[in-house]
C-alpha positions, -999 to 999 in steps of 0.1 A, spaced: -362 55 -123 -386 69 -148 -373 74 -183 -389 102 -203 -398 100 -240 -374 128 -251 -343 107 -245 -333 123 -212 -314 100 -189 -306 111 -153 -278 86 -150 -257 107 -175 -258 136 -150 -240 116 -123 -203 120 -125 -184 88 -133 -161 75 -106 -123 75 -109 -106 46 -125 -95 21 -99 -65 6 -117 -40 31 -104 -50 24 -68 -48 -13 -74 -14 -11 -89 -3 11 -60 -17 -14 -35 2 -42 -54 34 -22 -53 29 -15 -16 25 -53 -10 58 -58 -27 74 -31 -6 61 -48 26 73 -82 15 108 -69 7 109 -50 40 100 -81 59 126 -102 42 154 -76 46 144 -70 82 145 -107 89 179 -111 72 193 -81 92 179 -95 125 193 -129 118 227 -114 110 226 -94 143 216 -125 163 247 -144 150 231 -164 122 240 -147 90 217 -154 61 227 -179 34 228 -152 7 262 -144 -9 255 -108 -17 246 -96 18 271 -81 42 277 -104 72 292 -78 95 273 -63 125 271 -30 108 257 -46 76 231 -64 97 220 -32 114 218 -14 80 197 -43 66 174 -42 96 169 -4 93 162 -5 56 138 -34 61 119 -15 87 117 16 66 104 -3 36 79 -21 58 66 13 72 65 29 37 47 -2 22 20 -2 50 15 35 47 11 33 9 -12 3 11 -35 20 36 -36 52 15 -45 32 -16 -71 11 2 -87 43 16 -89 58 -18 -104 27 -34 -131 25 -7 -141 61 -11 -170 66 -34 -176 94 -58 -200 111 -34 -191 142 -13 -155 147 -5 -152 139 32 -121 141 54 -104 107 55 -104 109 93 -142 108 93 -145 75 75 -149 42 93 -117 26 104 -119 -7 85 -83 -7 72 
């Protein structure tokens, strides 16, 4: 790129991209949600299969196991959805705003 003598720099005209730390924190939080969802889901499934988990604070009844399994699956779904949204926004460049459905499906 040619620099002129009058101090004009074309790079200053290009808008700066958004900060990525929010999306990284969101992706980390989503990973924690997925982990918690998997653990609760496994504890609920083990309780329903007749092997209650070795945790004192969890309900060992059949209803408690079903509730744990349902909460675990909901947290798993929410964590995956949040992670995919954060990854899509991190990969998007500061170029033209395209519809998310038109991007390549890498995530």
